[in-house]
C-alpha positions in Angstrom: 126.3 81.3 118.2 126.1 78.0 116.5 124.1 79.4 113.8 126.9 82.1 113.3 129.6 79.5 113.2 127.6 77.4 110.6 127.3 80.6 108.5 131.1 80.9 108.5 130.8 83.9 111.1 129.1 86.0 108.5 127.1 88.7 110.0 125.1 89.6 106.9 121.5 90.1 108.1 120.1 88.4 105.0 121.5 85.2 106.2 119.3 85.3 109.2 116.3 87.0 108.4 114.2 85.3 105.9 111.3 86.5 103.9 108.0 84.3 104.4 105.6 84.3 101.5 102.2 83.7 102.7 99.8 82.0 100.0 96.4 84.0 99.8 94.7 81.5 97.7 94.3 83.9 94.9 94.7 83.1 91.3 96.9 85.2 89.1 93.8 86.5 87.3 92.1 87.4 90.7 95.4 89.0 91.8 95.4 91.2 88.7 91.9 92.0 89.0 92.5 93.2 92.6 95.4 95.3 91.6 93.6 97.2 88.9 90.5 97.6 91.3 92.9 99.3 93.7 94.6 101.4 91.0 91.2 102.7 90.1 90.2 103.7 93.3 93.6 105.3 93.7 92.9 107.4 90.5 89.5 108.4 91.9 91.0 109.5 95.1 93.8 111.4 93.3 91.1 113.2 91.2 89.2 114.1 94.6 92.4 115.2 96.0 93.1 117.9 93.0 89.4 119.2 93.4 89.8 119.6 97.1 93.3 121.4 96.6 91.6 123.8 94.3 88.7 124.3 96.6 91.1 124.9 99.6 93.2 127.4 97.5 90.2 129.2 96.4 89.0 129.6 100.0 92.4 130.7 101.3 92.5 133.3 98.5 88.9 134.3 99.3 89.8 134.6 103.1 92.9 136.6 102.5 91.6 138.9 100.0 93.2 142.3 100.4 95.5 141.2 103.3 99.2 141.8 102.9 
């Protein structure tokens, strides 16, 4: 209650919940390299997903061929 009184009775959550930024020890260059690597991995996974979607679609059409 004391903290609420100190905050002039404001119940805005932003006054009570802070964001803690943890230092990971990486340089800006290391961070950028990691983000680029993760983006590259994401692009490969997206390409794989498109191929799998095509295969699944083909298999469904094959399995349901001639059915109503």
